[in-house]
C-alpha positions in Angstrom: -5.7 62.2 -40.1 -6.6 63.8 -43.5 -9.9 63.7 -45.2 -8.4 61.2 -47.7 -7.3 59.0 -44.8 -10.8 59.1 -43.3 -12.6 58.2 -46.5 -10.0 55.5 -47.4 -10.4 54.0 -44.0 -14.2 54.0 -44.3 -14.1 52.4 -47.8 -11.8 49.6 -46.5 -14.1 49.0 -43.5 -17.1 49.0 -45.8 -15.5 46.5 -48.2 -14.6 44.3 -45.2 -18.1 44.6 -43.9 -19.6 43.6 -47.2 -17.2 40.6 -47.4 -17.8 39.5 -43.8 -21.6 40.1 -43.6 -23.0 39.9 -47.1 -20.4 38.1 -49.2 -22.2 36.0 -51.7 -25.4 36.1 -49.7 -28.3 38.5 -49.3 -28.1 41.7 -47.4 -31.8 41.7 -46.3 -31.1 40.0 -43.0 -28.6 42.8 -42.1 -31.1 45.5 -43.0 -33.7 43.9 -40.7 -31.0 43.7 -38.0 -29.8 47.3 -38.4 -33.4 48.7 -38.3 -34.8 46.1 -35.8 -36.3 48.9 -33.7 -38.3 50.2 -36.7 -39.9 47.2 -38.5 -41.8 49.5 -40.9 -38.5 51.1 -42.0 -36.8 47.7 -42.1 -39.5 46.4 -44.5 -39.3 49.5 -46.7 -35.5 49.4 -46.9 -35.5 45.6 -47.6 -37.8 46.2 -50.5 -35.5 49.0 -51.7 -32.5 46.7 -51.3 -34.1 43.9 -53.3 -34.8 46.4 -56.1 -31.2 47.5 -56.2 -30.0 43.8 -56.2 -32.2 43.2 -59.3 -30.9 46.3 -61.0 -27.3 45.3 -60.1 -27.7 41.8 -61.4 -29.0 43.2 -64.7 -26.2 45.7 -65.0 -23.5 43.2 -64.0 -24.5 40.6 -66.4 -24.7 36.8 -66.2 -21.0 36.4 -65.6 -20.8 38.5 -62.4 -20.2 36.8 -59.1 -22.7 37.5 -56.3 -20.2 39.5 -54.3 -19.9 42.0 -57.1 -23.7 42.2 -57.4 -24.2 42.7 -53.7 -21.5 45.4 -53.7 -23.1 47.3 -56.6 -26.5 47.0 -54.8 -25.0 48.3 -51.6 -23.5 51.4 -53.2 -26.8 52.3 -54.8 -28.6 51.6 -51.5 -26.2 53.9 -49.5 -26.7 56.7 -51.9 -30.5 56.4 -51.6 -30.6 56.7 -47.8 -31.7 59.9 -46.1 -29.3 61.4 -43.6 -30.8 59.8 -40.6 -30.8 56.3 -42.1 -27.4 56.8 -43.6 -26.1 57.5 -40.1 -27.8 54.5 -38.7 -26.2 52.3 -41.3 -22.7 53.8 -40.9 -22.9 53.6 -37.2 -23.8 49.9 -37.4 -20.8 49.3 -39.6 -18.5 51.2 -37.3 -19.7 49.3 -34.2 -20.0 45.9 -35.8 -17.4 45.7 -38.5 -14.1 43.9 -38.2 -11.3 46.1 -36.7 -8.9 47.5 -39.3 -5.8 47.0 -37.3 
């Protein structure tokens, strides 16, 4: 498997995870679930998530659907995570996402 295959596979899994788990809704429940063993971090990351959602809504404009807003927020959220929290999030997607095949 090449690096391109690995990244493409992850991006497809991430998109499926967004569709299955956030969709048109709010990702805060998933953040609380992912970091359930660290309530302080869960609260911090939920606040961070909500800030990115507000920013994404503003950037996307009034015509954007909620799925697009949540996807934009998630991309910013992922970039903002430190290495440990990034691994926690990716691990959660890998273990709880829909199988690709």
